Steps between C-alpha positions, in 0.01 A plus 500: 500500500524818707594684182187370327284604793648850505495552122128426481415714801162622365360154576617531861325838527182352351509208744535733799213717377280194449579344837445830683144526367278351768198512270641220284555136604879518475597680821657175621774582249656724765590173676555293185766738366728501808443125547606437140820699558572305821434167331731595211778601739448176690524297179817683396662441838421128483645484149836640606774309328292382205717552190352745253420385150382798293246406235477653155160336457373684807635823354288449188190441713591802710510714185155373401352582840657847505341566161168378641544737795571788261189416296294507819663826600438650157135396505462597869378150586609449860405133493761425230770695683427342835475149358831541317690661788548192726588285196765755403657468845508119480645506148762756605607258774511213248703710257765595754506199735334214312170317508572327829511834677195618310303198622594584858365851449191397304265480799629805692464718192188327370340558842437857381246369248256452788479880521496580127170651376410226254288308747200721426438272203402237757229727643220398256559132576514557878195726472303239309592224744397721793163576342435130430603390850297775666191420297524132590554572870214751517275248324595238759411752770150511349522869411344611168779626278528645150838539328574725205863542403679585824184625674340277764146598594328371813171629650685741730711665228763473230864399547762574234796263474735775388865452404603555860266220612664243271753419772810583297680656796446193721601277207828686443590516869434126533720424199772728637505342845475141374768540233738662749434232761543225243829645376645534851355192671424237234744321275289280278341667201172310522466605865551862405244478219246325726543763772466784247182346356347444843574861600337632182193282560472615862518868394230453235266312732556757776383774265193292413422471871548874543266601217238235580491591867459870414204421273336286769570763769354769275188296433445404863542860627323677211832660403532667843801314640818698567698290251250583227443869570852604594806288431569133429863543393657386828244223536651333193853526638391349832357201313817473295720509813294213644540309172879536525502259796403185300720621215809518720409170667496342154844646426636377831369151436678490166822629660487224760486242223817626348789272590773608263746764615487843348745588232836597643617857455835375374541377145488117482708465192661724244383494141668215308529703186526873530363702214743716313327823592673828478386692808647835404359497147160379617490757778588776255219392270253503788613847604465631143162334457354643818664837444339514156161430650557776754599742223182423307262589780718791618474665157127446465265796475234496770239619251301818464237624740366757252119489470337452160154574374287195422226576250206267461395449137173626358214256499432288193203309360247671723710506818526848653778613733338681793640707783361330807626375832538133582518309827760275336843648576796273418832576671831485311789616716754726332329509158612785276144549390152361566156575369158364590194561285177346380333418171124467459278364228132495577459387859834314504799661671859371497767650725856519360834551671845544340821510708832582330858448619782659297752275674494201731684560828480341842198641684355641176404193305231428245459161665544548874337359810396847623293567190125446546324435170160433658529819705489566871220351705459200269633147543578273207285187486629339182764554231503326164610539139219581255518492120242743361410462133551768239768694689808414292790556533416480872442128545426493873435713808536434870166498678452588865174479690503705821255559783443789736406492865144597411456196276558690174703337225717623217658331201833628363667402172860612451799469270844658466653712226881482477616731226238447231423141590192387692587215738338286769693328778724659760802276435503574126474872570785489753727313258419746221577794729824332610607474136403864440701607806818379332472775238293761680222557754247218501176694466159340519134565566194325633154534350198386700126508430242435768130484585296440815341158470248265652567160656642311202621801295413317177291779339778745579757269337296521179478880527876533551564279198278723287680808632845359421404420143444872452761658728785255565725625219444865589576441869816305415619778269431760772707302751783465246492871412520599867826305530644709217396835645786734391447774754421417862213689655621744766374434851 
């Protein structure tokens, strides 16, 4: 197991970088990691004397998960790597010591999943629940309220239920504390599940109380209260600390109901039928398998940083490419080349942006969380898949509607070009780039078209559809040609 952890060391480095970032809701990982190590050592010490029973079946599963880790590494998808890493450790234990030992280590190693960055997929649900609960509570307080997306408007001002207001951090800390307490203090599975569920509910409701109280405070003080004008971060943690009291009381009540003794550290009985494992052969296969994975990423090329020229195509069917500035400035970190321009026909103007990556490397990704398609100063209100007519072979685009602090709105349609193929959907693009990485650098590009829009953005949707009928093929070809640029542009 230690060999597996060391061989796949890039995941350890990524975990430490993630947990050290205080701007993301995973800083509790700095405690989760050491606790997981301590729990694993504790489980191993209590399993002293358990006869090993190496499993060939576990070795097969281990090989599958290592391949999955390599695919994630090749595609630079941290979520795949970090999801696979704890499973690889458990399967390595099962391969060398048997499934009984693996089961003992399942929770200590699986504990790390509470600090793996896949929980952001729960943000929209938590955000939606917070908006609904806040609207209901404000209504009950007899305050006029209007809700649009994640914006809550009361007479005194507008509150945005941003990602950070969804309560994910409280939710994860509650799950971490309750799962650890349940593992150490509770024996019955249904007690552990009940305690975990109650902790999650308490964290969610606490966040509702936090947001609702801030809205009511803002309304009653005309947005002049200290918590509204300066900082409400610590206010939330104070509420959460208070909420921990009933949570721990609930856990203590369940512990008091437990009457059965905890499992003894000594082995109760030896296995009746020992499997005919071959420890040395199995261990050698594990070493070779993990060494091969290490060789693959050690020999990888980090990709080129050479800049390339991105040329926008000439206008067609009445559309004219113009040299003009735009207040829409998308951000694509580490792109080899970017170009923003505009096309006009009559009184209609469409802004265009193309970003090109000659290779996909960590920190310089076509699809990365630091990239800002809607541009700085804008917040995304809605994302959906749209199927414009007459734009074959492009069958769909991703639509984003964004808003600025001054009330302005902008609609953005985008798609990807991997090689010569136009694609929609981040997962499909990542898998295609992962396949390309096996034979060479996984290049790719993003093409986006945008317009300022009014409240519903429906007229602008029609205008963008008309524009794509004329220019989609030319823009896709331009993005594909930029990926094949033979001579990098000197800086």
